[in-house]
N, C-alpha and C positions, 0 to 999 in steps of 0.2 A: 504494498499499500504505500502510494505516494505521500509526502509531506502536505502537499494542498490538500489531499482526500481526508487527511487525519484532520487537518485545521478546518475543513468542511464540517466534518461530523460533529468537532467539539463546538461549532457555532451553531449547528442545528440544534445540540443538545442544551446550549445554554437559552436558544430561542424558546425551546419547549419550556423549559423552567420558567422563562420569563411570562411567558402566554398562561401559563398556570398562575403564578403569583398574582397576576393583572386580574384573573378572572374571580378571586375571592376577595372581597371588601369587607372591612370593619364595619359592623352596624347592619351589613345585609347577610353576610353569610356566617358571621362569628361575633360574637359579643365580649367587650370588654369587661371582666368583673370590676366592679366598681372600686374596691380597696383588694388589691392582690394578694393571695395566700403566699407566703414563705415558702419556697420549696429548695430542695439541695442543688448546690450550684455544680455538682458533678453529673448530673443526669438530667433529662426532660421527661417530667412526671404527666402521665395521661392517666386521667381517671374516667372510668364509665359508671354513670349513675343509672341504674337501672331498679326494675321491680318485677318480681317472679311472675306476678299476676298480669302484667301489661304485656298485650300480644304483641306490640311494637316491639318489644325488647327480645321478645321470643324470636322475632324474624331478623332482627338485627345479629343475634347472637353468632351465628356462623360467619357473618361478613366481619365482625369485631374481633372473633378468635381468627380467623384467617390473617386479619391485619396483624395482630400482635404478633403472629408467628414468624412474620418476616421483618422484625424491627430490629435494628441493631441493638448492641449491648447496652448502649446509653439512654435507652428509652426504659422507663419504669413504669409498668402498667399495672393499675388497681382498679379494684372495683368498688363502687358504693352504693349498697342496697338502700333504697328508697321508700320511705311509709307516707308517702304524701297523701293516700286515701284510707279512709276508714279499715282496719284490720291487716293494713300492709306492714305496720310495725312486726308481727307475728313472723313474717317472712324475713325481714332484715335480722330480726335476732336469730332466726335459723340460719342464716348467712354465716353469721359471727360464730355460732356454736358450732356449725362445720369446720370454720376457720380454726377455731380453738383447738378441736379434735384431729387437725392435721387432714382432713377431707380435701380431695382436690377437684380438679376439673369435671372429673365424671359425677360426682356428686351434685356439683353446680348444674350441670347438663340434665341430671335426674330431674331435679325440681321443675325445670321448666318442663320436660318430658311429661310429667305426672300430672300439671296442671292442663297444659295445651295439647297434648297428643293422647293422654289417657283419660282426661276430663274428670281427674278426681275431684272430689268434694272435699273442700277444708272447713272443717267447723271451728277447731281449737288447736292449740299448740300440737296436742298428742297426735291429730292427723298429719302435721308436717313432719313430726319426728318419724313418723312410720316410713315415709318415704326415703329415709337412710338406713333401714334397716338391711337392705340390700348391701352395704359398704361395712359389714360387721360390726354395726353399732345398735345396742340395744335401745328401746324407747326410753328406757329408765336412765341410763348413761346422758342420753342425748339431752332429756329435759333436765338432768341433774347440772350438767355443764352448761346448759342455757341461763340457768340461775347463778352462775359463777361470777365472782367479781371481775374476772377479764372478760366476759361477754357484757358485763354491765358497763364496764367503763369504753367499751367500743360502741356501745348504742348511746352513750352520752356524747363522746365525739362525733359519732355519725350526726345528731341533731345539729351541733354545731357547724360541722362540715355543709351540710344542706344549705344552712342560713347564710354561710360566708360565701359560698358559690354561686347563692341565687338561684338555685335549681327550682323548678316550677312543673318540669313535665319530664318523662322518661321514653325513650333513652336521651339522656345527655352526656355530652362527652367535655372533660375539662382539661385544657392542656396549660400545663405550668403554672397552675393557679392563677392563670392571667386571663384565659380566653375560655370563653363557653360556646359550645355548639350543638344546635337540636337539628333533627331532621326536616323539619317544617322550611329550613331555607334551601332544600336541596330537590333534585328530581328524582334520586335515589341513592340508596345507601353507599354505593360506591362512590358517587360524587361527594358525600358528606365525608368519606374516609380520604379522599384525596385532599380535601380542605384541612382534615387533621395532618396529613403528612405535612402540607403547607406549612401548617404551623408549628408543628416539631422540628422541621427544618429551620425554621425562622430561629426558634429557641435554641437549637441546639448550635447554630452559626454563631448568636450572641454570646454562648457560652465556651465557643470554640471547640466543641464536641465531635464535629465531624470534619475536622481538620485531615485527620490521617485517611478518611474516606471521600475526599474532596477531589480538587484538582490534581493532586499529587499522586495519587492513586491512579486517576485516569490518564496522567503523562505514562506513568509504569505502563500501564495495559497498552495503551497508543504505540508505545515503543516495542512492546511484544508482539503486536500484530505486524508493526513495521517490520521487524525482525524476520518475521515467517513469512513475508510476502516476497 
């Protein structure tokens, strides 16, 4: 590959990034959080605010899971269960109980499946706890853990976070404690994820986290291509 061809490819790549950046605007596609929440300066934090009973969150789940899987190491992905509607606090407590007990993504998926695929009726916390019995957890141990100090402290922090981030609907994604994104501003979840990528790149650049994966890495790759040509 000639030097001119490499330069042309690089120019096209930069043009594509610029086009994506220009297509997302603050106030239209994402909102600034009034008082930014402090975050670590060695990574970009992305938080998915969700609720298990929320149909849109169930639809969004495979999209956000795929997005999470392709993120660089400097992106920290977290979940924030939301209790905006009556009865949803039970599910938030169940999420934190599973977290304290060390249950993983399979248990997270199982709650969505129980509600949206199996159509289980949830009348109380015991009904929720029963969902986790497939993961070698007894209903009794799950309920006991749900009443622990560790879960109570997470619930208190949860209420504070929901207020600080200004979350009013689910799903909502918060990037670096500064930006709030909701699906209503986009034509598809994939477009929403592209906007999240834009904000992640913006914050990573400000922190100098993507230097190793930026132009230097591209130059090395271009040199390898040139050498093979």
